[in-house]
C-alpha positions in Angstrom: 238.5 33.6 71.0 234.7 32.5 71.3 232.4 34.6 69.5 232.6 34.6 66.0 229.9 37.0 63.6 228.9 36.2 60.0 226.4 38.3 58.0 224.6 37.1 55.1 222.2 39.2 53.3 218.0 38.8 53.9 216.5 36.0 52.2 220.0 34.4 51.5 219.6 31.3 54.1 220.9 32.5 57.5 218.0 29.9 58.9 219.3 27.3 56.9 223.0 28.5 58.0 221.8 28.5 61.7 220.7 24.2 61.2 223.6 23.7 59.8 225.4 25.1 62.9 222.6 22.9 64.6 223.5 19.6 62.5 227.1 19.8 63.7 226.5 20.5 66.7 224.2 17.4 67.0 226.2 16.5 70.4 226.2 19.7 71.9 223.4 22.1 73.8 222.3 25.3 72.0 221.0 28.4 72.8 219.2 30.2 69.9 218.6 33.9 70.8 216.6 36.4 68.7 214.9 39.7 69.5 211.7 38.8 69.3 208.7 36.9 70.3 207.6 36.1 66.7 211.0 34.8 65.6 211.3 32.7 68.8 208.0 30.9 66.6 210.0 31.4 63.6 212.7 29.3 64.2 210.8 26.6 66.8 208.7 25.8 63.4 211.3 25.8 61.1 213.7 23.8 63.0 211.0 21.2 63.1 210.4 21.0 59.9 213.8 20.4 59.8 213.8 17.4 62.0 215.1 19.0 65.1 211.7 18.9 67.0 212.8 16.4 70.1 215.5 18.4 70.8 213.4 21.1 72.1 213.9 21.9 75.8 213.1 24.7 78.4 215.8 26.4 80.0 218.1 24.6 82.2 219.1 26.4 85.0 221.9 25.4 87.5 221.4 21.9 89.1 218.7 20.5 87.0 219.6 17.8 84.8 219.1 18.1 80.9 216.6 15.1 79.8 218.9 15.0 77.1 222.6 15.6 75.9 221.9 17.9 72.7 219.0 20.7 74.1 218.0 23.4 71.9 216.4 26.4 74.0 215.2 28.9 72.1 214.5 32.8 73.8 214.4 36.6 72.9 217.4 38.4 73.5 215.8 40.4 76.8 215.1 37.4 78.4 218.8 36.2 78.2 219.5 39.7 79.7 217.2 38.8 83.0 218.0 35.6 83.4 221.5 35.0 82.1 223.3 34.4 85.7 220.7 31.7 86.6 221.6 29.9 83.0 223.9 26.2 83.7 226.9 26.7 82.6 227.5 23.6 81.8 224.1 23.1 79.7 224.9 25.2 76.8 228.6 24.6 74.7 226.6 26.4 71.8 224.8 30.0 71.0 223.4 30.9 68.4 222.8 35.1 68.2 220.3 36.0 65.3 220.0 39.5 64.1 223.0 40.3 65.9 223.3 43.6 65.5 220.4 43.7 67.9 222.7 42.1 70.8 225.1 45.2 70.9 223.2 46.9 73.7 224.4 47.3 77.1 222.5 44.8 78.8 222.5 42.6 76.2 226.3 43.0 75.4 227.0 42.8 79.7 225.0 39.5 80.2 227.0 37.7 77.4 230.2 39.1 78.6 228.9 37.3 82.1 228.2 33.7 80.4 231.4 33.2 78.3 231.9 29.5 78.5 229.7 28.7 75.2 230.9 29.6 71.7 228.8 32.9 70.4 228.4 32.7 66.5 226.2 36.3 65.9 224.4 36.3 62.3 222.9 39.6 61.0 222.5 40.8 57.5 222.5 44.0 58.2 225.7 46.8 57.0 225.6 48.3 59.8 227.2 45.5 62.1 230.7 47.2 62.4 230.2 49.1 64.8 231.8 50.5 68.4 230.8 47.7 70.3 231.5 45.1 67.5 234.9 44.8 68.7 233.9 43.2 72.2 231.1 41.7 71.1 231.5 39.6 68.1 235.6 40.7 67.6 236.1 38.0 64.8 234.5 37.9 61.1 234.1 34.7 60.3 232.0 35.3 56.4 231.3 38.1 54.4 228.4 37.7 51.6 227.2 41.2 50.0 224.3 41.7 49.1 225.7 42.5 45.7 227.2 38.8 45.4 224.1 37.2 46.8 222.0 38.4 43.7 224.7 37.4 41.5 224.1 34.1 42.5 220.7 33.8 42.4 220.2 33.7 46.2 218.5 36.6 46.3 216.0 38.5 44.1 216.7 41.5 41.8 216.2 44.6 43.0 214.5 47.5 40.9 214.1 50.8 41.9 212.0 53.6 41.5 212.4 57.5 42.7 209.2 59.8 43.6 209.9 63.2 44.4 208.7 63.9 47.8 206.0 65.7 47.7 206.5 66.7 51.6 209.7 68.5 52.8 211.4 66.8 56.2 214.2 68.9 56.1 212.9 70.4 59.5 212.1 66.7 61.4 215.1 66.5 63.2 217.2 62.9 63.7 216.7 61.4 67.3 218.8 57.9 67.7 219.6 57.8 64.4 216.6 57.5 62.9 214.0 60.4 61.7 211.9 61.4 65.0 208.7 59.3 64.3 205.9 62.2 65.6 207.5 64.9 63.3 207.5 62.6 60.7 204.1 61.8 61.3 202.9 65.0 61.4 204.9 66.1 58.0 203.6 63.2 56.4 200.4 62.2 57.4 197.7 64.2 55.1 194.9 62.9 53.2 196.3 64.2 50.2 199.7 63.0 50.5 198.0 59.9 50.8 195.7 59.7 48.3 198.6 60.4 45.9 200.7 57.4 47.4 197.5 55.3 46.6 197.1 56.3 43.3 200.8 55.8 42.4 200.9 52.3 43.8 197.2 51.7 41.5 198.6 53.4 38.3 202.8 51.7 38.8 201.9 48.2 40.3 198.3 47.7 40.3 197.6 44.5 42.1 201.2 43.5 42.6 201.7 42.3 45.7 203.7 44.1 48.1 204.8 46.2 51.7 204.3 50.2 52.7 206.2 51.4 55.5 204.1 54.5 57.2 205.5 57.0 59.8 203.6 55.6 62.7 200.7 53.4 63.4 198.0 56.5 62.5 199.3 57.0 59.4 199.4 53.1 58.2 195.7 52.5 59.4 194.5 56.5 57.3 197.0 55.0 53.9 195.0 51.5 54.3 191.6 53.6 54.3 192.6 55.5 51.2 194.3 52.3 48.8 190.7 50.4 50.0 189.3 53.5 48.3 191.7 53.7 45.3 190.2 50.0 44.6 193.0 47.7 46.0 193.1 45.0 48.4 195.2 47.0 51.0 194.8 46.2 55.2 196.8 48.1 57.9 198.5 46.3 60.8 200.1 46.9 64.3 201.2 46.1 67.2 197.6 46.7 68.3 196.5 44.7 66.0 195.3 41.3 67.8 197.4 38.2 67.2 194.8 36.2 66.0 193.7 38.7 63.7 197.2 39.4 62.4 198.1 35.9 61.9 194.6 36.0 59.6 195.8 38.8 58.0 198.9 37.4 56.8 197.4 33.6 55.9 194.8 36.2 53.5 197.9 37.9 52.1 199.7 34.6 51.2 196.6 33.3 49.9 196.6 36.5 47.6 193.1 38.3 48.9 195.4 41.1 50.5 198.0 42.6 48.0 199.2 45.2 50.2 200.4 45.3 53.6 200.9 48.9 55.2 203.0 48.7 58.5 205.3 51.1 60.7 207.9 49.1 61.8 206.0 45.6 62.8 206.7 43.9 59.7 210.4 45.2 59.0 211.8 41.9 60.8 210.8 38.7 61.6 208.0 38.5 58.4 208.8 36.7 55.4 206.7 36.5 52.2 207.8 34.9 48.9 205.2 37.1 47.4 206.0 40.2 48.4 207.6 42.3 45.3 207.0 46.2 45.9 208.5 48.2 48.7 207.2 51.6 49.5 208.9 53.6 51.7 205.9 56.3 52.3 208.4 56.9 55.9 211.5 57.7 54.8 214.1 56.2 56.9 218.1 57.8 58.0 218.9 54.2 59.7 220.8 51.9 57.0 219.7 49.1 59.4 216.5 50.1 59.6 216.3 50.3 54.9 218.2 46.8 54.3 215.3 45.0 57.2 212.9 46.9 55.0 214.0 45.8 52.0 214.7 42.4 53.1 211.1 41.4 53.1 211.2 41.7 49.1 214.6 40.4 48.6 212.8 36.0 48.5 212.6 34.9 45.5 209.1 33.9 43.7 208.9 31.9 40.2 206.1 34.8 39.7 208.7 37.3 40.8 211.5 38.5 38.1 213.0 41.4 40.6 211.9 43.2 43.9 211.0 46.9 43.7 211.9 49.9 46.2 209.9 53.0 46.3 212.3 55.4 47.4 210.8 59.4 47.7 213.9 60.9 47.5 215.0 63.3 44.3 216.3 61.7 41.4 219.4 62.9 41.8 220.0 62.7 45.4 223.2 61.9 46.4 224.6 59.2 48.8 225.3 62.7 51.3 221.5 63.0 51.8 219.8 62.6 54.9 217.1 59.8 53.8 219.2 56.7 53.1 217.9 55.5 49.6 218.4 51.7 47.4 221.0 53.3 45.4 223.2 55.2 48.9 222.5 51.4 50.4 224.4 49.3 48.1 227.1 52.2 46.6 225.5 53.0 43.4 226.7 55.2 40.7 224.1 56.4 38.9 220.6 55.9 39.0 218.6 55.0 36.3 214.5 54.2 36.7 213.0 51.0 36.4 216.7 49.3 36.2 218.6 46.8 38.1 220.6 47.9 41.2 222.0 44.7 42.5 223.8 42.8 39.6 222.1 40.3 36.9 221.8 37.0 38.4 223.5 34.2 36.3 222.0 33.1 33.1 221.1 29.3 34.8 219.5 31.1 38.0 217.5 33.9 35.7 213.8 34.2 36.7 211.3 34.1 33.4 208.5 36.2 35.2 207.3 39.1 33.7 208.8 42.3 34.2 207.1 44.8 36.3 209.5 47.8 35.9 210.7 48.3 32.6 214.5 50.4 32.8 214.3 54.2 31.3 216.6 55.4 28.6 218.2 58.0 30.8 220.4 57.8 34.0 222.1 60.2 36.5 225.0 60.1 38.5 224.0 59.6 41.9 227.7 59.0 43.4 229.0 61.6 45.9 232.3 61.1 44.9 233.3 64.0 42.2 235.8 61.3 40.0 233.2 58.3 39.8 230.8 60.9 38.6 232.9 62.2 36.2 233.9 58.5 35.2 229.7 57.5 34.6 229.5 60.7 32.6 232.4 59.5 30.4 231.3 56.2 30.4 227.2 56.6 29.7 227.2 60.0 27.8 224.6 58.9 25.5 222.0 57.9 28.1 223.0 60.4 30.7 219.7 63.6 31.8 221.7 66.5 32.1 218.3 68.0 33.8 220.1 66.5 37.3 223.5 68.0 36.6 225.6 71.0 37.6 226.9 73.8 35.5 230.2 72.3 35.5 229.4 68.3 34.6 227.5 69.7 32.0 229.9 71.0 30.6 231.8 68.1 31.1 229.2 66.0 29.0 228.8 68.4 26.5 232.6 67.5 25.7 232.3 64.1 25.7 229.3 64.1 23.6 231.1 66.5 21.1 233.9 64.8 20.3 232.2 61.3 20.4 229.2 61.9 18.7 228.3 60.4 15.0 226.2 61.8 12.5 223.2 59.1 12.1 222.5 60.4 16.6 222.5 64.2 15.5 218.5 64.2 15.5 218.0 62.4 19.2 220.8 64.5 20.8 219.3 67.7 19.8 216.3 66.7 21.7 218.2 66.4 24.9 218.7 69.9 24.6 215.5 70.8 24.7 213.8 68.1 25.9 215.8 67.8 29.2 216.2 71.7 29.3 220.5 71.6 29.0 222.0 74.7 29.5 223.1 77.3 27.3 226.9 77.1 28.2 226.4 73.4 27.9 225.2 73.4 23.9 227.9 76.1 23.0 230.6 73.9 24.5 229.0 70.9 22.4 229.1 72.9 19.4 232.6 74.5 19.8 233.8 70.6 20.8 231.8 69.5 18.3 233.1 71.9 15.4 236.7 71.2 16.4 237.3 67.6 17.6 233.9 65.4 16.2 235.6 63.3 13.5 233.1 63.4 11.2 233.2 66.1 8.7 229.5 66.7 7.9 228.9 67.1 11.8 231.6 69.5 12.1 230.0 71.9 9.6 226.8 71.8 11.5 228.3 72.4 14.7 229.9 75.3 13.4 226.4 76.4 11.5 224.5 76.1 15.0 227.3 77.8 16.9 227.6 80.9 14.9 224.0 81.4 14.8 223.9 82.3 17.7 225.9 85.5 19.8 229.0 84.6 20.5 231.8 86.1 23.0 235.0 87.4 21.5 237.4 84.7 22.8 235.0 81.9 21.5 235.2 83.7 18.2 238.6 84.3 17.9 239.1 80.5 19.0 236.8 79.8 15.9 239.0 81.8 13.1 242.0 80.0 14.0 240.4 76.4 14.2 239.3 76.8 10.5 241.6 78.6 9.6 244.9 76.4 10.8 243.6 73.5 12.1 244.2 70.6 10.2 240.7 69.0 10.5 239.2 71.6 8.6 241.8 71.3 5.8 239.1 70.0 2.8 236.2 71.9 4.4 238.7 75.3 4.8 236.3 77.5 2.1 232.8 76.6 3.6 233.8 76.6 7.3 235.8 80.5 5.8 232.3 81.1 4.5 230.3 80.4 7.5 232.2 82.8 9.6 232.6 85.2 7.1 228.4 85.4 6.9 228.5 85.8 10.6 230.7 88.5 11.2 228.3 90.2 8.3 225.5 89.0 10.3 226.5 90.6 13.5 227.2 87.0 15.6 230.5 87.9 17.0 230.4 90.2 20.1 233.5 92.4 19.2 235.0 95.8 18.7 235.2 96.6 14.6 239.1 96.8 14.9 238.8 93.2 15.9 236.3 92.4 13.1 238.6 93.5 10.5 241.2 91.6 11.6 239.5 88.6 12.3 237.6 89.6 7.9 241.1 89.8 6.7 242.5 86.8 8.3 240.0 84.5 7.3 240.3 86.3 3.8 243.5 85.5 3.5 243.6 81.6 4.3 241.1 81.4 1.1 243.8 83.8 -1.0 243.6 81.6 -4.0 239.8 81.4 -4.5 240.1 85.4 -4.1 242.7 85.5 -7.2 240.7 83.0 -9.2 237.3 85.3 -8.3 239.3 88.9 -9.0 240.7 87.1 -12.1 237.7 86.6 -13.5 236.0 88.7 -13.2 238.6 91.6 -14.0 241.3 90.4 -16.6 243.4 93.0 -15.2 243.5 91.6 -11.6 246.4 88.9 -12.6 249.1 91.5 -14.1 248.6 93.6 -11.1 248.9 90.9 -9.0 252.0 89.1 -10.6 253.7 92.4 -10.3 253.2 92.9 -6.9 254.1 89.4 -6.2 257.2 89.3 -8.4 258.9 93.1 -7.6 260.8 94.5 -4.8 262.1 97.7 -3.0 260.7 101.0 -4.4 259.2 99.1 -7.5 257.1 97.0 -5.5 255.4 99.6 -3.7 254.8 101.3 -6.7 252.8 98.3 -7.9 250.9 98.2 -4.5 249.9 101.9 -4.6 248.7 101.1 -7.8 246.7 98.4 -7.0 245.3 99.9 -3.9 244.4 102.8 -6.6 242.7 100.2 -8.9 240.8 98.5 -6.3 239.4 102.0 -5.4 237.5 102.0 -8.8 236.2 98.2 -8.6 232.9 96.9 -7.0 233.2 96.3 -3.6 233.6 92.0 -4.2 236.2 92.6 -6.9 238.1 94.9 -4.7 237.9 92.9 -1.3 238.9 90.2 -3.2 242.3 91.9 -5.0 243.2 93.3 -2.0 242.6 89.5 0.5 245.1 88.1 -2.7 247.8 90.8 -2.2 251.1 90.3 0.3 253.4 93.3 0.6 257.0 92.3 1.4 258.2 96.1 3.2 256.6 98.2 5.7 255.1 100.8 3.6 253.8 98.3 0.8 252.1 96.8 3.9 250.6 99.9 5.3 249.3 100.9 2.4 247.5 97.4 2.0 246.0 98.0 6.1 244.7 101.6 4.7 243.1 99.9 1.7 241.7 97.5 3.7 240.3 100.2 6.5 239.1 102.5 3.8 237.4 99.8 1.4 233.8 100.1 3.6 232.1 98.8 6.8 233.3 95.7 8.3 230.4 93.8 7.6 229.8 94.4 3.8 233.3 93.8 3.2 232.7 90.2 5.0 229.6 89.4 3.5 231.4 90.4 -0.2 234.0 87.7 0.7 231.3 85.3 1.7 229.9 85.8 -1.7 233.4 85.2 -3.4 233.6 81.7 -2.3 232.0 78.7 -3.5 228.5 77.7 -1.8 229.0 74.3 0.0 227.5 71.5 -1.9 224.6 69.6 -1.0 225.3 66.5 0.9 224.3 63.4 -2.1 220.5 61.9 -1.9 221.6 58.6 -3.8 221.3 55.9 -1.4 225.2 54.1 -1.3 223.0 50.5 -2.0 225.3 47.8 -3.3 224.2 46.2 -6.6 222.8 42.6 -6.2 224.8 40.2 -8.1 222.6 38.2 -10.5 221.9 34.6 -9.4 223.1 32.0 -12.6 220.5 31.5 -14.9 218.9 34.7 -14.0 217.5 36.4 -17.5 218.1 40.7 -17.5 214.6 40.7 -19.5 211.7 38.0 -18.7 209.2 37.8 -21.6 206.3 36.3 -20.4 205.1 33.2 -22.2 201.4 32.9 -22.3 201.6 36.4 -24.1 200.5 36.4 -27.8 203.6 36.9 -30.0 205.9 35.3 -27.5 208.4 32.3 -28.8 209.7 29.4 -27.0 213.0 29.7 -28.9 214.0 33.3 -27.7 213.2 35.0 -30.8 211.9 38.5 -30.8 208.4 38.5 -30.9 206.9 40.4 -33.8 205.9 44.0 -33.2 208.1 44.1 -30.1 209.4 47.6 -29.8 212.1 45.8 -27.6 214.9 43.3 -29.0 216.4 40.5 -26.6 220.3 41.5 -25.8 221.9 39.6 -28.1 224.1 36.3 -26.7 227.0 36.8 -26.4 230.0 34.2 -28.9 232.3 32.5 -26.5 235.9 32.5 -27.5 236.7 28.5 -27.7 240.0 27.5 -26.1 242.5 25.4 -28.2 242.7 21.6 -28.1 245.2 20.3 -25.9 248.0 17.8 -27.3 248.9 14.9 -25.4 252.3 13.5 -24.7 252.4 11.2 -27.9 251.7 14.4 -30.2 247.8 13.3 -30.7 244.7 16.2 -30.0 242.4 15.3 -27.5 239.2 17.1 -27.1 239.0 19.6 -23.7 236.8 18.2 -21.4 232.8 19.4 -22.0 233.9 19.8 -26.0 230.6 18.6 -28.7 231.0 15.2 -29.9 232.6 16.6 -33.4 235.7 17.8 -31.5 237.3 14.4 -31.1 240.6 13.5 -31.7 241.1 12.8 -35.3 242.7 9.9 -37.2 
């Protein structure tokens, strides 16, 4: 095995790692390959800075003796593919392949196989190195540093993200060779209105913060630069058309702060580094994770004035990882999107930077993972911060269920705003109120949820669940009467969508659950009711049926509320008695009127106390209850009550003196702290 690979994120020190390989192979010939001529100059400059400049040697061909035994040659992959057969087989023992993902082409990989003598080490920053050809070109992995671990160690700058809903639709843009076709993408994006909107967005959100903008082609880059400058930003576009001298001057001006925004198509995606670059704006979206990772690598270098790199993705806020457009969250497989929050892990405390934060996290978040179980886990864990606008119907119901169970009473006002401002669906609201009334541990919140639930029209199945809940569930034992009163009012106001026969059954079921209260109400207003109910309860057989018939006759002559209370308190023991009571209940009146009458018989719920439950502050030693100003007329220094004062000074409490303690010889000793006259008698 002579071909190896390792993956480190951009800006995490791959050049330093390459210098380490050069140092470790100080006695060997080294060939460094990269994919751009610009990177050749960069490697030459960096290795010269590290002290290896004297080892640089031109290409060594067969038959030519190297001037030294440890030469270093830096070339491009294109040159290597053309001249691999003309290289000396003995001169180079180590080949370092920078950006190894670009060495997987047919010609380059064939050249590597045709030159098998050296040891190959492939370096890359992209996650997409693991491809079909890798097992042949670089089969062995020696190190793998994920981007998240590099951020946690403080090797790279953390990344924050801002998603902007796209103004142009790119659904019709085809994907060719793993990315969007450039001409079709430029035709969809290169419009003056869109360019002006992008410039306004950058100015309003980031102002003079240094950044880099990626456009859909060279013409789009120059058009964007014109609009950015018109918006008052110091921006410049660069491309392959830019002369080398002008390009070098522009990049130097960017480093000096004379230019804050660099706009390009793909020129600066690789091989260019600027620690001050903070914002990466993807005005031209990409479908390639390799291209995306190379782009954001430009803002991942640390800088004393950079708290974190900011990535601007033009994609919907709720776009999942299955979307065609690659985003920072899909690249890192993050579970949720929170505007302005860090997507990479926070660096350790000792390496956290104290620079000013350019983007503040929002108070809401939305799941963006495509995995259903992970989405539900996010909703369950972060239900307080979930924005329900971006959830589908089933997820909104699940979120409402979790919230109904766990919401605290002091959070009710803030949570109600989510339904009003975030436009949660009506089924989600109904689910929240039903679950809150059934499972929330707070009594006041359960009562409030029940009132809100019955304030809207309720279907038959849902109302039946509420009737069973309030009349039988243990959590409602202390508030059963108040809850039944609410449900009876709902029946009386026509909120329950059910046939009249079902409404009657619910009404009398709720009334029986408050039988004792209805009994007291009937007995208080109609003294004979107690005797009639006692006779019905204590009789059996024919006598019981006669007593029931007598009670039914009495209820017909009573007002509706007393008659309903009397029928709710009575219970038959025989089929004939039960039939008589049921018939009397049906003939008593309309269901809505009976429900309102039964609700009137129940006591109104107590209003919550407005007194704050504050603990009394303990008096400090020597602190008096009343203070008399010493400089007022009539005040006494000795504590006497001033003449003419309406309030008397509180009486001093007398303390009982403890009995004297006897010593071992029988003498009486004074207790500690006693006055001088309480000494031992002679």
